[in-house]
N, C-alpha and C positions, 0 to 999 in steps of 0.2 A: 373334650367330652369322650368318655370311653363307651364301649359297647354295652356295658351293664347299665350305665345311666340312660343311654338311648333306649334300651329295652324296657326299662322301668317307665320311662315317659310314654313310650308307645303303648304299653300295656295299660297305663292309667288313662290315656286318651281313648283307647278302645273300650275300656270299661265305662267311661263317661258317656260314650255314644250307645253302647249296647244296653246299659241298664234302663235308660228311659224308653228305648224301643221295646224291651221286654215288659216294662211297666205299662206301656200303652196297649200291649196285646192282652193284658189280663182282663177277664170279664168284669171284675169289680170296677176297674178304671174306666172301661168302655161304658158301663152303666152310669157312672158319675159324669162322664163327658157327653152324655146324650145318646148313648147307644141302646137305650131301652125303648119300650113302646111309648111313642108320643112324648119323648123326653121326660118321662116320669122319673123322679129321683135324681134329676140333673143337679150336680153340685160342682160348680167351677172352682170352689175354694181349694179343691185338691191340687190345682195347679200351683197355688201359693204355699200350701202346707206340706204336700207330699213330694212334689217334683224336685224341689231343691235337695231334699234328703236323698232321693233316688240318685240324682246326679253325683252328689258328694260320695255316697256309698259306692256307686259304680266306679268312681275314680280312685277312691282311697283303699277299698278292700283289695283289689288286685295288686296295687302297689305295696300294701302291707304284706301280702302273701309272697310276692316277688322278693321283697327285702329280706324276709325271714328265710326264704329258700337260698338266696345268695349268701347270707351269713352262715347258714348251716353247711352249705357246700364248702365255703371258705374254711370253716373250722375243721371239716373232715380232711381237707387237703393239708392244712398245717399240722394236723395230728399225724397223718401218714408220712409227712416229710420230717417229723421229729422236732419241729420248732415250736 
C-alpha cells in the first residue's frame, strides 16, 4: 500500500467520524433527539433516515475530493515532464 492510498483511507475515516459529530451538534438534530423543551418534537426516526446518509457522505465526499486532487496533481506533473 502506498502513501496516497493510506492518505485516502485516513481521510475517509476522519470524514466518517467528523460528519456525524457535526450532524449531532446542529440545533435541528438536537431538537429531534430530545434537546427541546420537555422533548417536544422528538423524532428518533432521524437516526435511521439521516444518520446513514451523514456517515456515507462524510466518508465518500472527502475521498472523492482527495481522488480528484491526486489525479489533477498527477496530470500537472506528467504535463510538465512532457509525457
